[in-house]
C-alpha positions as CSV (number, residue, x, y, z in Angstrom):
1,M,126.9,80.2,64.6
2,R,129.7,77.7,64.5
3,A,132.1,80.4,63.4
4,V,131.0,82.7,66.3
5,L,131.6,79.9,68.8
6,A,135.0,79.1,67.3
7,L,136.0,82.7,67.7
8,A,134.7,82.9,71.2
9,V,136.6,79.7,72.2
10,K,139.8,81.2,70.7
11,D,139.5,84.4,72.7
12,L,138.7,82.5,75.9
13,R,141.8,80.3,75.4
14,L,143.9,83.4,74.9
15,L,142.6,84.9,78.1
16,W,143.3,81.6,79.9
17,R,146.9,81.7,78.7
18,D,147.4,85.3,79.8
19,K,148.3,84.7,83.5
20,L,148.6,88.5,84.2
21,G,145.2,89.0,82.8
22,L,143.7,86.3,84.9
23,F,145.2,88.0,88.0
24,W,143.2,91.1,87.2
25,V,140.1,89.2,86.3
26,I,140.0,86.7,89.2
27,L,142.5,87.3,92.0
28,F,142.5,91.1,92.2
29,P,138.7,91.3,92.7
30,L,138.9,88.6,95.3
31,L,141.6,90.5,97.1
32,I,139.5,93.6,97.1
33,A,136.6,91.8,98.6
34,L,138.8,90.3,101.4
35,F,140.5,93.6,102.0
36,F,137.4,95.7,102.5
37,G,135.6,92.9,104.2
38,S,138.4,92.6,106.8
39,I,138.3,96.4,107.4
40,F,134.5,96.7,107.8
41,G,134.2,93.4,109.6
42,G,136.5,94.7,112.3
43,E,134.4,97.7,113.2
44,G,132.5,97.8,116.3
45,G,132.9,98.9,119.9
46,G,132.3,102.3,121.2
47,A,129.1,103.8,122.5
48,R,126.5,104.4,119.8
49,S,123.3,106.4,120.3
50,M,120.0,104.4,120.1
51,K,117.5,106.0,117.9
52,V,114.1,105.9,119.7
53,A,110.8,107.4,118.5
54,L,108.5,109.0,121.1
55,I,104.8,108.5,120.4
56,R,102.8,111.5,121.5
57,E,99.3,110.4,120.6
58,T,97.6,111.5,123.9
59,G,99.3,114.9,124.1
60,S,99.1,114.9,127.9
61,P,101.4,117.3,129.9
62,V,102.6,114.3,132.0
63,A,103.6,112.4,128.8
64,Q,105.5,115.5,127.6
65,K,107.4,115.7,130.9
66,F,108.3,112.0,130.7
67,Y,109.5,112.4,127.1
68,D,111.5,115.4,128.1
69,E,113.3,113.5,130.8
70,L,113.8,110.5,128.5
71,A,115.3,112.8,125.8
72,K,117.9,114.0,128.3
73,A,119.6,110.5,128.2
74,S,122.9,111.0,126.3
75,V,122.7,107.5,124.8
76,L,119.3,108.1,123.3
77,N,118.6,110.0,120.1
78,T,114.9,110.7,120.3
79,F,112.3,111.8,117.7
80,I,108.6,112.7,118.0
81,M,106.8,110.5,115.5
82,S,103.4,108.8,114.9
83,R,102.9,105.3,116.0
84,D,102.5,103.8,112.5
85,S,105.6,105.5,111.1
86,A,107.7,104.5,114.1
87,R,106.6,100.9,113.8
88,I,107.5,100.8,110.1
89,L,111.0,102.3,110.8
90,V,111.6,99.8,113.7
91,Q,110.6,97.0,111.3
92,R,113.1,98.3,108.8
93,G,115.9,98.6,111.4
94,K,116.0,102.4,111.0
95,L,115.0,102.9,114.6
96,T,116.0,100.9,117.7
97,A,112.6,101.2,119.3
98,Y,109.6,103.4,119.9
99,V,108.2,104.4,123.3
100,E,104.6,105.4,124.1
101,Y,103.3,106.7,127.4
102,T,99.6,106.1,127.6
103,G,98.9,108.2,130.8
104,K,96.5,111.1,130.3
105,G,97.3,113.1,133.5
106,E,97.4,116.8,133.5
107,S,100.1,117.2,136.2
108,S,102.8,115.0,137.7
109,F,100.5,114.4,140.8
110,D,98.2,112.4,138.5
111,L,100.9,109.7,138.4
112,F,99.7,108.6,141.8
113,S,96.1,108.1,140.6
114,D,96.8,107.2,136.9
115,P,100.3,105.8,136.5
116,G,99.5,104.9,132.9
117,E,101.4,102.3,130.9
118,I,104.6,102.7,128.9
119,V,104.6,100.6,125.7
120,V,108.0,99.8,124.1
121,G,108.1,98.5,120.5
122,I,111.4,96.8,119.8
123,D,112.7,93.8,117.9
124,P,112.8,90.8,120.3
125,S,116.3,90.0,119.2
126,R,117.7,93.2,120.6
127,K,117.7,92.0,124.2
128,A,120.7,94.2,125.3
129,E,119.1,97.4,123.9
130,A,115.7,96.4,125.5
131,G,117.3,96.0,128.9
132,Y,119.2,99.2,128.6
133,L,116.1,101.1,127.4
134,N,114.1,99.6,130.3
135,G,116.6,101.3,132.7
136,M,116.4,104.6,130.9
137,I,112.6,104.5,131.0
138,S,112.4,103.7,134.7
139,Q,114.9,106.5,135.4
140,A,112.9,109.1,133.5
141,Y,109.6,107.9,135.1
142,F,110.9,108.2,138.6
143,V,112.5,111.6,137.9
144,V,109.0,112.9,136.9
145,L,107.4,111.2,139.9
146,Q,110.1,112.5,142.2
147,S,109.6,116.0,140.9
148,A,105.9,115.8,141.9
149,M,106.8,114.6,145.4
150,M,109.4,117.2,145.9
151,D,107.2,120.0,144.6
152,T,105.7,121.0,148.0
153,K,104.2,124.1,146.7
154,G,102.4,122.2,144.0
155,W,101.4,119.6,146.5
156,K,99.9,122.2,148.8
157,E,98.0,123.7,145.8
158,Q,96.8,120.2,144.9
159,L,95.5,119.5,148.4
160,S,93.8,122.9,148.5
161,A,92.1,122.1,145.3
162,E,91.0,118.7,146.6
163,R,89.6,120.3,149.8
164,A,87.7,122.8,147.7
165,S,86.2,120.1,145.5
166,M,85.3,118.1,148.6
167,D,83.4,121.1,150.1
168,S,81.4,121.5,146.9
169,S,80.8,117.9,146.4
170,A,77.1,116.9,147.0
171,G,76.0,113.6,148.3
172,M,79.2,112.9,150.4
173,T,78.5,111.5,153.9
174,S,79.8,113.2,157.0
175,G,81.9,110.1,157.9
176,H,83.5,110.1,154.4
177,R,84.2,113.8,154.6
178,N,85.8,113.5,158.1
179,N,88.0,110.7,156.9
180,L,89.2,112.7,153.9
181,I,89.8,115.7,156.2
182,K,92.0,113.5,158.4
183,L,93.9,112.3,155.3
184,F,94.5,115.8,154.0
185,D,95.8,116.8,157.5
186,V,98.2,113.9,157.4
187,L,99.4,114.9,154.0
188,D,99.8,118.5,155.1
189,S,101.9,117.3,158.0
190,L,104.0,115.1,155.7
191,Q,104.5,118.1,153.4
192,T,105.7,120.1,156.3
193,D,108.2,117.4,157.3
194,M,109.5,117.2,153.7
195,D,110.0,121.0,153.7
196,A,112.1,120.6,156.8
197,A,114.0,117.7,155.3
198,N,114.8,119.7,152.2
199,A,115.9,122.5,154.3
200,V,118.6,120.4,155.9
201,G,119.6,118.8,152.6
202,S,118.0,115.5,153.0
203,D,118.7,112.9,150.3
204,S,115.9,113.5,147.9
205,S,116.1,109.9,146.6
206,K,114.5,108.7,149.8
207,A,111.3,110.5,148.8
208,S,110.7,107.9,146.1
209,A,111.4,105.0,148.3
210,G,108.7,102.5,148.5
211,M,107.1,103.6,145.2
212,S,106.4,100.9,142.7
213,G,108.0,101.1,139.3
214,P,106.2,102.0,136.1
215,K,104.4,99.4,134.2
216,I,106.4,98.8,131.0
217,A,105.0,96.6,128.3
218,F,107.3,95.4,125.5
219,N,105.7,94.8,122.1
220,D,107.7,92.6,119.7
221,V,108.3,94.3,116.4
222,A,110.1,91.9,114.1
223,V,112.7,93.6,112.0
224,N,112.7,92.8,108.3
225,T,116.0,90.9,107.4
226,A,116.6,93.2,104.4
227,R,120.1,94.1,105.6
228,P,123.5,92.5,105.2
229,R,124.4,90.0,107.8
230,S,128.1,90.5,107.3
231,A,130.5,92.9,105.6
232,F,131.2,90.3,102.9
233,E,127.7,90.8,101.6
234,I,128.7,94.3,100.9
235,T,132.2,93.7,99.5
236,F,131.5,90.7,97.3
237,P,129.0,92.6,95.0
238,Q,131.7,95.3,94.9
239,S,134.4,92.8,93.9
240,L,132.2,91.6,91.0
241,Q,132.6,95.1,89.5
242,W,136.3,94.8,89.5
243,A,136.0,91.4,87.9
244,L,133.8,92.9,85.2
245,I,136.1,95.9,84.7
246,G,139.2,93.6,84.4
247,T,137.5,91.3,82.0
248,A,136.1,94.1,79.8
249,A,139.5,95.9,79.8
250,T,141.3,92.7,78.7
251,F,138.9,92.0,75.8
252,G,138.9,95.7,74.8
253,L,142.7,95.6,74.5
254,S,142.5,92.4,72.5
255,I,140.6,94.1,69.7
256,V,143.3,96.8,69.4
257,T,146.0,94.3,69.6
258,E,144.5,92.2,66.8
259,R,144.1,95.3,64.6
260,R,147.8,96.3,65.2
261,R,149.1,92.8,64.5
262,G,147.0,92.3,61.4
263,T,144.9,89.5,62.9
264,W,141.8,91.6,62.5
265,M,142.6,92.1,58.8
266,R,143.0,88.4,58.3
267,L,139.7,87.7,60.0
268,R,138.1,90.2,57.8
269,L,139.5,88.4,54.7
270,A,138.0,85.2,55.9
271,P,134.5,84.3,54.9
272,L,133.2,86.1,58.0
273,S,131.2,89.3,58.2
274,R,132.1,92.1,60.7
275,A,129.0,91.2,62.6
276,H,130.3,87.6,63.1
277,I,133.6,88.8,64.4
278,L,132.2,91.3,66.8
279,A,129.6,88.9,67.9
280,G,132.3,86.4,68.7
281,K,134.2,89.0,70.6
282,G,131.1,90.0,72.5
283,L,130.1,86.4,73.3
284,A,133.6,85.6,74.6
285,C,133.6,88.7,76.8
286,F,130.0,87.9,78.0
287,I,130.9,84.3,78.9
288,A,134.1,85.4,80.7
289,C,132.3,88.2,82.7
290,F,129.4,85.9,83.7
291,S,131.6,83.0,84.6
292,V,133.9,85.0,86.8
293,C,131.0,86.6,88.6
294,L,129.5,83.2,89.2
295,L,132.8,82.0,90.5
296,L,133.2,84.9,92.9
297,M,129.7,84.7,94.2
298,A,130.1,80.9,94.7
299,I,133.2,81.7,96.9
300,G,131.2,84.3,98.7
301,V,128.3,81.9,99.4
302,F,130.2,78.7,100.3
303,V,133.2,80.2,102.1
304,F,132.0,83.5,103.5
305,G,128.3,82.8,104.0
306,V,126.9,85.4,101.7
307,Q,123.1,84.9,101.5
308,I,121.3,84.6,98.2
309,G,117.6,85.7,98.3
310,S,116.7,84.7,94.8
311,V,118.9,82.5,92.5
312,P,116.9,83.4,89.3
313,W,117.2,87.1,90.0
314,L,120.9,86.7,90.8
315,I,121.5,85.1,87.5
316,A,119.5,87.8,85.8
317,A,121.5,90.5,87.6
318,L,124.8,88.9,86.7
319,A,123.8,88.4,83.1
320,S,122.6,92.0,82.7
321,A,125.8,93.2,84.3
322,A,127.9,91.1,82.0
323,F,126.0,92.4,79.0
324,C,126.5,96.0,80.2
325,F,130.3,95.5,80.4
326,V,130.4,93.8,77.0
327,G,129.0,97.1,75.6
328,L,131.5,99.1,77.7
329,M,134.3,96.8,76.4
330,M,133.3,97.6,72.8
331,L,133.2,101.3,73.6
332,M,136.6,101.1,75.3
333,S,138.1,99.4,72.3
334,V,137.5,102.5,70.1
335,L,138.8,105.0,72.5
336,G,142.3,104.9,70.8
337,K,144.4,103.3,68.1
338,T,147.2,101.8,70.2
339,E,147.2,99.5,73.2
340,N,148.6,102.2,75.5
341,S,146.0,104.8,74.5
342,V,143.1,102.4,74.8
343,S,144.4,101.0,78.1
344,G,144.9,104.5,79.6
345,A,141.5,105.8,78.5
346,G,139.7,102.6,79.3
347,W,141.0,102.3,82.8
348,A,140.4,106.0,83.5
349,L,136.8,105.5,82.4
350,F,136.3,102.4,84.5
351,L,137.9,103.9,87.6
352,V,135.6,107.0,87.4
353,L,132.6,104.7,87.0
354,S,133.8,102.6,89.9
355,M,134.5,105.5,92.2
356,T,131.2,107.2,91.6
357,G,129.2,104.0,91.5
358,G,130.2,102.6,94.9
359,G,132.8,100.1,93.5
360,M,135.5,101.4,95.9
361,V,133.5,102.8,98.8
362,P,129.9,101.7,99.6
363,L,127.3,104.3,98.7
364,M,126.1,104.5,102.3
365,M,129.4,106.1,103.3
366,M,129.4,108.7,100.5
367,P,128.1,112.3,100.8
368,S,124.7,113.1,99.3
369,W,126.1,114.7,96.1
370,M,128.1,111.6,95.4
371,V,125.0,109.4,95.8
372,T,123.2,111.6,93.3
373,L,126.2,111.4,90.9
374,S,126.2,107.6,91.2
375,H,122.9,107.3,89.3
376,F,125.0,107.9,86.1
377,S,127.3,105.0,86.8
378,P,126.4,101.5,85.6
379,V,128.6,100.2,88.5
380,K,126.0,101.5,90.9
381,W,123.1,99.7,89.1
382,S,125.2,96.5,88.9
383,I,125.9,96.5,92.6
384,L,122.2,97.3,93.3
385,A,121.0,94.5,91.1
386,T,123.4,92.0,92.8
387,E,122.5,93.1,96.3
388,G,118.8,93.1,95.4
389,A,119.0,89.5,94.4
390,S,121.1,88.6,97.5
391,W,120.3,90.3,100.8
392,R,118.0,93.2,99.9
393,G,115.1,90.9,99.0
394,F,114.1,92.8,95.9
395,G,111.0,91.7,94.0
396,A,110.3,91.9,90.3
397,S,109.3,95.5,90.3
398,E,112.5,96.6,92.2
399,M,114.8,94.4,90.0
400,M,113.4,95.8,86.7
401,L,115.0,99.2,87.0
402,P,118.7,98.2,87.6
403,I,118.4,95.4,85.0
404,A,116.9,97.8,82.5
405,V,119.6,100.4,83.1
406,L,122.4,97.8,82.7
407,L,120.9,96.4,79.4
408,S,120.4,99.9,78.0
409,V,124.0,101.0,78.9
410,G,125.3,97.8,77.3
411,A,123.3,98.2,74.1
412,I,124.3,101.9,73.7
413,G,128.0,101.2,74.4
414,Y,128.0,98.2,72.0
415,L,126.3,100.2,69.3
416,I,128.6,103.2,69.6
417,G,131.7,100.9,69.5
418,V,130.5,99.1,66.4
419,L,129.7,102.3,64.6
420,V,133.1,103.8,65.4
421,L,134.9,100.6,64.5
422,R,133.1,100.4,61.2
423,R,134.0,104.0,60.3
424,S,137.7,103.4,61.2
425,D,137.8,100.3,59.0
426,G,136.5,102.3,56.1
C-alpha cells in the first residue's frame, strides 16, 4: 500500500507542476460555469403564456362556456384535466394554476340564480400571476353573463318557460302568482328596451353595470422546491464534467508519456507488480478528480449560492463520478501509442460524451432524440447524480441508478484499459 501511495503522490506532484494542465483541470471548468451561468442568468422578460388546467368535473354547459371564454385569453395556455392531476402538476411547477367552476347551470341565465364559485389552485408565492389570472377569470365570467343578458331571444324563451311552469305549478297562491306576473311583465318591458338600445348601438358594457363579480376562491398549492433557484445550479454540475474530463485526459496522457520515455519500463523493473502501478495511477486520478469536484462545488455553494440537498449523497455522487472517469482515463490511455494519438482520440471521445450528455447544453434544451441518446453518456448520469444530491432532492431509490451506471462504466473502462495495456506490454 505504501508503494501505491508513493506513486499516487508522485503523479499528483507532477500534475501540480503542470500549470497548463491545472488550467484545464480547474480554471477552464470554472470559466465554463461562469460563462453559461451569465448567459442563462440574463434571460427573462417578454410575455410568456401561463399554463392553466381547467377542471371540468361537473360537466355543466355554463362551465364549458366559461372555460371557452377563458381559453380565448392569449396569455393563457389552457388544458382540460382532472383535479388531482392538475394539483400534482401545480405542485411540481409544471402548471401555473388550475381553475374550477363549480356552477351546475344548464344555460347562461342560471348564472343569475346559481352564480357558482370559481376555485383557483395556485402557489401562494405567485402573487403576480394570481392577480393577473383573477382579472382573466373575471373578464371571462362577465362575458358569459353579458351574453345571457344580451341574448333577448333566449331571455324571452326563458320568461315564457317560467310563465308556463308557473301556470302548471300547484299550490301557488293568487297573490304570489300576481306578483310573479307583474315581475315577468317588467322583465318583458326591460327586454323590449334592450332591443331598442341594441338597435341604436348602445354600449353593451352598460348591460352588466351593477352586477356583482364572480366569487373567486384561491386555494394555496405549495410548489415543491425541486427546481434550481439560479442558473448556477445548472452550470456548476456541468462544469464538474469538464473538470473530470480535463483530469482524466491529463492522467491518460501521463501513462503514454511514461511508456515513451521509459519511465514505465523502469517502474516495471522495480519490485512492483503491474497491478500496483495501475492502482497508483488510478488512485492519483481518483483523488485529483474528487478534489477538484469538491473545490468547484465549494465555490458554487459559498460564492454563488448553489444549494446542497444532501451532503452524503453529494459525496457519493462525486465519488462515483470520479471512479467513472478513472475508468475512462484508463480506456483513453490505450487508444493510441503516442501522446498525439491518445490526446486526439481521448478528447474526441470526451467531447462526444459531453455533447450528448448535457455537458455543453442542458438536456432540457435538447431535442427529444438527443435526450434519448444521452442515456448512453456517463456525463448525463454524472450531472443527474450531482443535481439529484443538490437541488433535485433525490432520495436513495433515485440516486441508486445514476451511481450504479457511473460505477459500472468506470469498472468496464478500467478493465478494458488494463487488458489492452497488458497485451501491449507482452
